[in-house]
N, C-alpha and C positions, 0 to 999 in steps of 0.2 A: 598714963591714966589707968586706974584699976578697972577690973571687970565690972564692979558695982557702979563706979563713976561713968564708965562707958555706957552701961545700960540706962542710967539716968539721963545721960546726954541724948541718947537715941530717943527716949520717951519724950523729952522736952521738944526735941526737933520734930517728932511726929505730931505733937500737939500744935506746934507753930505752923506746920504745913496744912493741918486739917482745914482751917478756914479758907485757905487758898484753894484747896480741892473743892470745897463746897461752893465757893464763889465761881470757880471755873465750870463746874457742872451746871450751876444756875444759868451762866451765860450760854452754854452749849444748848440747853433746853430750848432756847429761843431760835436756834439756827434751823431754818427750813431748807430741806434738800429734796429735790425731785429727781428720782432715778428714771431714766428713759431708755427703753430697749424695745426690740421687736415684740418679744413674747415673755411670758413669765410662767412660773410653776402653776399647774402641774405639767406644763410642757417641759420636757427634759432636754437639755443640751449644755455644752460647755459654758457658753455665755450666760444662759438662763440660770444655771447653777451658781455661777459667780455672782450675778446680780442679787439672787436670793440670799446667798451667804453674806454679802456686803450689807444689804438692807437689814437683815436680821442682826448683824453684828453692830450696826449703828443705831438700831431702833431704841435702845434703852438710854441713849445719850443725846439724840437729836430728834427733831420732828422730820421723819423721813417718809416720803410717799413714793409710789411707783406708778409710772404711766407707760402702758404698752398697748399693742393691738390685741383684740380678742381673736379667737379662732372662728368666730361666726359674726354675722351682721347684727350684733346686739351689744350695747354698751352695758357693762357690768361693773359695779363698785362693790368690792368685798374686802374683808380683812383676812390675810393669810399669815399665820404666825404672829398676829398682832399688828402687822404692817398694812396700812391702807393702800390697796391696789386698785387702779382704775384701768379697766380693760375696754378699749374703745372699739366700737363697731367696725368690722373689717369686711370690705367688699370682696376680697379674695387675695391671692398671693401671686405676684409676678416676679420671676427670677429670685425666689426666696425672700421677697420683700412684701410683707403685708401692707395692703392699701387701706388705710384708715382715714377717710376724708375729713373727719372732725378733729384730727390730731392738732392742727394749729389752734383751734378754739380751746382745746383742753390745756395747751401750753400757756395760753393767756389766763385761763381760769385758775389754774393751780399755781398761784403766785408763790415764788420761792426765792430764797437768798442765793441758792446755787442750783443750777440745772446740770445734772450729771448724766451725760449721754454715753451710751455704749455703742461704739462704732464697730462695724458698719451697719447702719440702717438708713439707706438713702431717703426713704420717705419721711422718716423722723427728722433727719438733718435738714431736708428741704422745708419741712414744716417749721423748724426753728427759725430759718432765715425769713420765712414768710411772717411768722408771728412776732418776731423780734421781742421776746420777753425781757424784762429788766432782770438783773441778777447776774451773778458770775457764771461763766460757762466752763465746766470741767468735762473733758472727754477721756474715757478709757478707750484707747486705740487697740482693739483686739487683734485685728489683722488687716492686711491690704485686701482690696478687691482684686482677685486674680483672673478669674475665668471670663467674666462678662466684659471683654475688652472694648467692644463697640459701644455698649451702654456706658462704660466708664469714660470713654472719650466725650460723651454727651454730658455726663455728670461732673466731669473734671472741674469746670469753673465753680460749680456749687460747692464741691468738696473743698477746694482751696479757700473759698470764701468762709466756709464753716470753720476750718482749721485756723484761719486768720482771726476769727472772732474769739477763739478759745483763750481763756486765761491760763489754764494748765492742761497739758495733755499727758495722761498717764500711760506708760507702756510697761509690759511685763518683763522686758529684758533690754540690755544695751543693744543687742543685735537688731531689734526692731528699728531703733533710731538710725543706726548705721546703714541699714540696707533698704529701708522703705523709701521709695521715690517721693512720697508726699511728706514724710516727717523730716526729711533732711533739710527742707526749707524752713521749718519751724522748730528746729531742735532746741533753740533757747527756751522754748515753752515746755519741753518734754522732761518728765521726771520718771525714773524707774521705780515702780512699785510692784514687786513680784506678787503673783497670784498666791492665794492661800487656800487651804482646805480644812475641813473639819476632821482633825486627827482622831478625835474620840470615836468617830464613826467606824474607824478601821482597827480598833483595839481587838486583840485576840482573846475574846471572851469565851466562856465555856460553850455557849450556843454557837458561836462562829467556829470554834474548834470542831464541834460535832458535825456541822454542815460541811466544813472543809474535808473532814475525814470521809464523809459520804461521797464527796466529789472524787477524792483519790481512790476510793474503793471502786467507783464506777469506771474511772478512766485509767487507772494505773499510775505508775511512777513517771518521772521525767515529763512533767506537764509544762507546755509552753502556752502562754495566755495572751490574747489580744482583746481589748475592750474599746469599742467605738463604732461609729457609723461605717457601714460597708459601702464606701463611696470612693471615687477615683483617687483623691489626694492622700488617702490613708495608705495606699500601696500594699494592700493585703494580698494581692495576687503574687507579689514577690515573696511574701512570707509563706504562702501555700506552696509555691515552687521550691522554696528553701527546705521545706519539710521532707522533700524527697530524699535529702541527704542527712536527715536528722532522725536518730533513733528515739522517738518520743511521740507524745500526743499533743495536738494543737486544738485548743478551745477558742472559738471565735464568739465572743459575747457582743451582741448588737444586731441591728437590722439595717437594711439599706438596699438600694437598687441593684447592687452587684451580688446579692446573695445567691441567686441561681447560677450565675456565671462562676462563682467560686466553687460551688458544689460540683459543677461540670468539670472544672479544672482539676479538682481533687480526684475525680473519677478517671479523667484522662491520664493522670499521672500514676494511677494505681494505688493511691494512698487514701481513698475514701474512708477506710476503716480507722485512720489516724487523724482525720480532720473533722472536727465536730462543730457544726453550726448551732450554737446554743440558742440564739435569738436574744430578745430583750430579757433582762432579769430585773427584779425589783431592787430598790435602793437597799433594802434590808438584806437581800441575798448576795449582793455584789461583793462585800468584803470577804465572804467565804471563798469565792473564786480566786481572789488575789492571794489569800493565805494558802490555798491549795496548790497553787502553781509553784514551779521551780524558777522559771524565768518569765519576765514580762517583756513583750516586744511591741514597739510602736514603729512600723516600717514606712512612715509617711514620705511622700515623694514631691510635695509642692508646698509653697509658702502659705497656702491656705491653712496649714497646720502651724499656727502662730506660737504655740507654747506646749500643748500636750499635757493638760492637767492630770490625765490618767497616769502619767509617769510618777507624779507626786503621790497619787493614791497607792501605786505599787510600792514606792519607797516607804510610805507610812506603814505598810505591812511587812517591811523588812525584806523586800524582794529586789534583786538586781534587774536592771533594765537594759535592753538593747534598743537603741533608737538611731535616727539618721542625722547626718551632718547638714541640716538645713540652715539657711541664713536667717533663722528666726530664733525664738526662745527655746526651741526643743533641746539643743545641746547645752543650753544654760540651765535647764531643769534637771538634765541628766548629765553629770560630769564624767567625761571619758576617763577610765582608769581609776575612778573614785567611787562612783555609785553605779557604774555599769560600763557598757561598751558602745561607742559611737561608730557607725559604719557609713559608707557613702550611700546616698539614696539610689534606688533602682538597681541594687546589686544583690542578686540571689546568692552568689558565692560568699560575699562578705557577711550576709545574714546568717547563712548556715554555719559559717566558720565561727562567728561570735556566739551563736546559740550553743553549738557543740562544746566550745571552750568552757562555757559556764555550766552546762549540764554535766560535764565530765570532771569538774573541779569544785567539790563541795566547799572547800576552804575559801576559795575565791568568791563563790556565790554568797556565802555568809558574810564575808568581809564587805563586799559591795552593798549587800542588803542592809547591814547594820550602819554603814556609812550614810546610806540614803535615809534611813529612818531618823538618825540623829540630825541630819541636815534639814529635813522637813520640819522637825520640831523646833529648830533654831531659826529658820528663815521663812518657812512657807505655811504658817498657820493662818486660819481665817481671822483670828484675833489680832495678830500682828498686822495683817493686811488692813483691817478696819482702823487700827490705831494710826497707821501711816497715812491713810486717806483722810481721817479726821483732822490730823495735824495740818494737812494741805488745805482743807476747808477753812480752818481757823486762820491760817496765815493769809489767805485771800481776803478775809474780811477785817483784818487789822487796819 
């Protein structure tokens, strides 16, 4: 077939497909999905960011609404980025769980074709079992409940009943299915849908370049970066201890209950001049920190770290990652010897060995960084995530 004939063939094929696309979009417009989570933007967190990205990604194609608890005892209905968000009055928080007493009523009121829950939110899941709304149930299983073992023993029957009701359970990596004591019993319902991020947000623009330059001027070369909550399962204390044997600067971006303890630890090790607790930074400022660093480290020590989206953010900026070999999605997001280095959890020696190896080898740093950037763009964009989930919705309603 000549080049002209080939072009004509493609044009005709395109015309034939167009009505199919229009019809498909018309059908999708009628699909109603209710996203259910603990909280929503402007509350910032890994799950909250994921729900917002997913709702925004689906908004133009389906009728998507969000149901969450408010941060106060007041029910608020508002539009955020064009998405209708219902924030239900909250009595308070118990063990990280907002208590929103009218949640079951709202689940009945906001009738949907699909109810998409983001687990864990025990009060939300109990509300679903109480309300029994009609419609398909999709669950994104973000992580196991790890620490509250006594409460988990009480909640266990409700959790199993909730998972049994699910039509599909979405997980971020195969590791979650294999190692979760709850998912193993319902693995036939589980589908791997990797998390995705907004890669455009991490582009190396002139503004980001200037901000990154300011950071490097302030802290010097050989910058090691951590981004996240300063809480037990992040394992930041092991990273601080590792810096004793690293010739470089550590920037800790984030807040949390361990902030003062980490400051005292750095002081006791005599490295307080090389460990910098930055605190929270704005969404606009964060990309500059990734671009300014040489190595990103996620030293998590418990299964509460189910995936580690920050690894993808670092990869999107072309940075190598050092993370730990947990039985979750963490080593799935960061491939050992490809996009970074995986070390055993709770090992100071392994951490400083990996960090030093990358700081001392510019060629290896760039190789892993570029591999990570390419992998994120192929596998972990928010657009691809939304496309995969939309396909699951459609298949459930066929």
